[in-house]
Structure formats: C-alpha cells, structure tokens
C-alpha positions as CSV (number, residue, x, y, z in Angstrom):
1,X,7.5,-33.1,68.6
2,X,9.6,-32.4,65.5
3,X,12.7,-34.5,64.7
4,X,15.0,-31.5,64.8
5,X,14.0,-30.5,68.3
6,X,14.4,-34.0,69.7
7,X,17.8,-34.7,68.3
8,X,19.6,-31.3,68.7
9,X,21.1,-30.1,71.9
10,X,19.1,-27.4,73.7
11,X,21.9,-24.8,73.0
12,X,22.3,-25.4,69.2
13,X,24.2,-22.5,67.7
14,X,25.4,-21.6,64.3
15,X,29.1,-22.4,64.2
16,X,31.7,-19.7,63.4
17,X,33.9,-20.1,60.4
18,X,36.8,-21.4,62.5
19,X,34.5,-24.0,64.1
20,X,33.1,-25.0,60.6
21,X,36.7,-25.4,59.2
22,X,37.7,-27.4,62.3
23,X,34.8,-29.8,61.9
24,X,35.4,-30.0,58.1
25,X,39.1,-31.0,58.5
26,X,38.5,-33.2,61.5
27,X,35.9,-35.1,59.6
28,X,38.1,-35.3,56.5
29,X,41.0,-36.7,58.5
30,X,38.7,-39.2,60.2
31,X,37.3,-40.3,56.8
32,X,40.9,-40.7,55.5
33,X,41.7,-42.7,58.7
34,X,38.9,-45.1,58.0
35,X,39.9,-45.5,54.4
36,X,43.6,-46.1,55.2
37,X,42.7,-48.7,57.9
38,X,40.3,-50.5,55.7
39,X,42.9,-50.8,53.0
40,X,45.4,-51.9,55.6
41,X,43.0,-54.6,56.8
42,X,41.6,-55.8,53.4
43,X,44.4,-55.2,50.9
44,X,47.9,-56.7,50.8
45,X,49.1,-53.6,48.9
46,X,48.8,-51.3,52.0
47,X,50.4,-52.0,55.3
48,X,50.2,-49.8,58.4
49,X,52.0,-50.8,61.7
50,X,49.7,-49.2,64.3
51,X,46.5,-47.2,64.7
52,X,48.5,-44.2,65.9
53,X,50.7,-44.4,62.8
54,X,47.5,-44.6,60.6
55,X,46.1,-41.6,62.4
56,X,49.3,-39.6,61.8
57,X,49.5,-40.7,58.2
58,X,45.8,-39.7,57.6
59,X,46.7,-36.2,59.0
60,X,49.8,-36.0,56.8
61,X,47.9,-37.1,53.7
62,X,45.0,-34.7,54.3
63,X,47.6,-31.8,54.7
64,X,49.5,-32.9,51.5
65,X,46.4,-33.3,49.5
66,X,45.2,-29.8,50.5
67,X,48.6,-28.3,49.7
68,X,48.6,-30.0,46.3
69,X,45.1,-28.6,45.5
70,X,46.1,-25.1,46.5
71,X,49.2,-25.2,44.3
72,X,47.2,-26.7,41.4
73,X,44.5,-24.1,41.7
74,X,47.0,-21.2,41.9
75,X,48.8,-22.3,38.8
76,X,45.5,-22.9,37.0
77,X,44.3,-19.4,37.9
78,X,47.5,-18.0,36.4
79,X,47.0,-19.9,33.2
80,X,43.3,-18.8,33.0
81,X,44.5,-15.2,32.5
82,X,46.3,-16.2,29.4
83,X,44.1,-16.2,26.1
84,X,44.3,-18.9,23.6
85,X,44.0,-22.7,23.1
86,X,47.7,-23.2,23.7
87,X,47.4,-21.8,27.2
88,X,44.3,-24.0,28.0
89,X,46.3,-27.1,26.9
90,X,49.2,-26.0,28.9
91,X,46.9,-25.4,31.9
92,X,45.5,-28.9,31.6
93,X,48.9,-30.5,31.2
94,X,50.3,-28.5,34.2
95,X,47.3,-29.6,36.4
96,X,47.8,-33.2,35.4
97,X,51.5,-33.0,36.1
98,X,51.0,-31.4,39.4
99,X,48.2,-33.8,40.5
100,X,50.0,-36.9,39.3
101,X,53.5,-35.8,40.3
102,X,52.5,-34.9,43.7
103,X,51.7,-38.5,44.4
104,X,55.4,-39.3,44.3
105,X,56.1,-36.4,46.7
106,X,53.4,-37.6,49.0
107,X,54.8,-41.2,48.9
108,X,58.3,-39.9,49.7
109,X,56.8,-37.8,52.6
110,X,55.1,-40.9,54.0
111,X,58.4,-42.9,53.8
112,X,60.3,-39.9,55.4
113,X,57.8,-39.5,58.1
114,X,57.0,-43.2,58.9
115,X,59.7,-45.3,57.4
116,X,58.4,-48.8,57.3
117,X,55.4,-47.9,59.5
118,X,53.3,-47.2,56.4
119,X,54.1,-49.0,53.2
120,X,52.4,-49.1,49.8
121,X,53.3,-52.1,47.5
122,X,52.8,-52.8,43.8
123,X,53.4,-51.1,40.5
124,X,55.8,-48.1,40.4
125,X,57.0,-48.9,44.0
126,X,53.6,-48.5,45.4
127,X,52.6,-45.3,43.8
128,X,49.6,-47.0,42.0
129,X,48.3,-48.4,45.4
130,X,48.7,-44.9,46.9
131,X,46.8,-43.3,44.0
132,X,44.0,-45.9,44.5
133,X,43.9,-45.2,48.3
134,X,43.8,-41.4,47.7
135,X,41.2,-41.6,45.1
136,X,38.9,-43.6,47.5
137,X,39.7,-41.1,50.2
138,X,38.6,-38.2,48.0
139,X,35.5,-40.1,46.8
140,X,34.6,-41.0,50.4
141,X,35.0,-37.3,51.5
142,X,32.8,-36.3,48.5
143,X,30.0,-38.7,49.3
144,X,30.0,-37.4,53.0
145,X,30.0,-33.8,51.8
146,X,27.1,-34.4,49.3
147,X,25.1,-36.2,52.0
148,X,25.6,-33.4,54.4
149,X,24.5,-30.8,51.9
150,X,21.3,-32.9,51.0
151,X,20.4,-33.1,54.6
152,X,20.4,-29.3,54.9
153,X,16.6,-29.1,54.4
154,X,15.7,-32.6,55.5
155,X,13.2,-33.0,58.3
156,X,12.1,-29.4,58.4
157,X,8.5,-28.5,58.2
158,X,7.2,-25.6,56.2
159,X,7.2,-22.4,58.2
160,X,4.1,-21.8,60.2
161,X,2.7,-25.4,60.1
162,X,4.4,-26.8,63.3
163,X,4.1,-30.4,62.2
164,X,4.9,-33.2,64.7
165,X,7.0,-36.3,63.9
C-alpha cells in the first residue's frame, strides 16, 4: 500500500482558495505563537504573562506584519513605474524606512493592546528584541513553507507503476 493512501483521509479533497488561505494564516499564527512562547521561556528580553496573551499577540503580530508588507509592496510598485536610478534608490530607502519604522508601530500596538502583558526589553526600549523575534518568526514561517513546497511530490510513485511502500 502506498504511503499516500495509508496516511490520507478517505475523502481527501483539493482545498478551495478560502480554505488554503485559512490554513496558511492559521499555521503562520501558530508558528508565531511557538516562536513568541520560546522567546518568553528562554530569553530575558521577552516576557509574556499568559498563553492566551501570547496567542492574541501572535495574531496581532501576524496581522501587523501582513499589513506592513502590503504597504511596502504597494509603495514599491509605485516607485517601479518611475524610471531612473534616483527612483530605484528612493524605492529602496522607502522600503527600508517602512519595514524598520513599522517595528516601532508594532511595538506601540503591542503595548496598547496588552500593556504589561507582553514586554520586550533591551536596546531602543525593546525594539531590537522585537526585531529579533519578528525575524525568527519570518524565518520559521519560511522554513515551514519551503518544507511544504518540497513535500509536494514526495512519496508519489510514477504514474502507471503502482508501487507499494
């Protein structure tokens, strides 16, 4: 019996776009939750009061990161329509400003939403610790996404050969 037939439910169906987006963002929030909780447990620069607070913070962080990327991409797309080296440099600088400056906005949103329930300590009033946490979150999401894409053809047998595992 092939691996794919023994591990999949009998009624495996191709997901709709809405279902795929739901799973994508649910997984991203869960990855962010794990990263945030690991930093809370193993770093003195991150403190989260409760698991519920960590879950809500992970949802807020995921939302704010996606909004930041949408804004950055829209502005970059506008700059791409302009010819010349000055516009390319301006596009790079504006992307950097948006991506870096957004961390201050994200930190303030966390403080506003959770008060002392979620705290980042260290340089620049915790912004550096927040940036480290966000970079690790993004890297963890990327590792999971790349693993998922690589598994797309794993375990399948060439058509017509009906191999058993």
